[in-house]
C-alpha positions in Angstrom: -1.4 -12.4 -2.4 -3.9 -8.5 -3.5 -1.5 -7.0 -5.9 1.9 -8.9 -5.9 1.2 -10.5 -9.4 3.8 -13.2 -9.5 2.0 -15.1 -12.3 3.0 -15.7 -16.3 0.8 -13.2 -18.5 0.9 -13.1 -22.7 -0.3 -10.2 -24.3 -1.5 -10.1 -27.6 -2.6 -8.0 -30.5 -6.3 -9.8 -31.9 -6.8 -8.1 -34.4 -10.6 -9.3 -34.5 -11.2 -8.2 -31.3 -9.0 -5.0 -32.3 -7.2 -4.9 -28.8 -4.4 -6.1 -26.5 -5.7 -9.1 -24.9 -3.5 -10.3 -21.4 -4.1 -13.6 -20.6 -3.4 -16.1 -17.3 -2.2 -19.4 -18.3 -1.9 -20.9 -15.0 -5.6 -19.4 -14.1 -8.1 -20.8 -16.2 -10.7 -19.2 -18.0 -8.7 -15.6 -16.6 -8.0 -13.5 -19.1 -8.4 -9.7 -19.7 -8.2 -6.8 -22.9 -7.8 -2.8 -23.4 -7.5 -0.8 -26.4 -3.6 -0.4 -25.4 -1.6 -2.8 -23.7 -1.0 -0.7 -20.0 -4.7 -1.3 -20.1 -4.8 -4.3 -20.9 -2.5 -4.7 -18.1 -4.0 -3.1 -15.5 -7.3 -5.0 -16.4 -5.7 -8.3 -16.0 -5.1 -7.5 -12.9 -7.9 -6.8 -10.9 -9.7 -10.1 -13.6 -6.8 -12.1 -11.0 -8.1 -10.7 -8.0 -11.4 -10.6 -9.0 -10.5 -14.8 -9.7 -8.4 -15.4 -6.6 -11.4 -13.9 -4.5 -14.0 -16.4 -6.7 -11.9 -19.4 -6.1 -12.1 -18.6 -2.2 -15.2 -18.0 -2.4 -16.2 -21.5 -3.8 -13.8 -23.3 -1.7 -11.9 -24.1 -4.8 -8.0 -24.3 -5.1 -5.3 -21.0 -6.2 -2.9 -22.1 -8.1 0.6 -21.1 -7.2 2.8 -19.6 -9.7 4.9 -21.3 -11.3 6.8 -18.7 -13.8 7.6 -19.4 -16.7 5.4 -21.7 -19.0 7.2 -24.2 -21.1 4.3 -23.8 -23.9 4.0 -19.5 -23.3 
């Protein structure tokens, strides 16, 4: 699944952090930030890969992307 990102992303501006935050609700704890929308998006793509690789190494389940979430 490398670089085939089908997880829903939430990207927003954080005033306290002075950065865009990109969260992946379906992957607990998976988030990244960046000074621009594009850099936050690029950073979260790296973090998604790392999250999935770590889950595999630990033998944990990897959620299948569900598409649009109701609470987002």
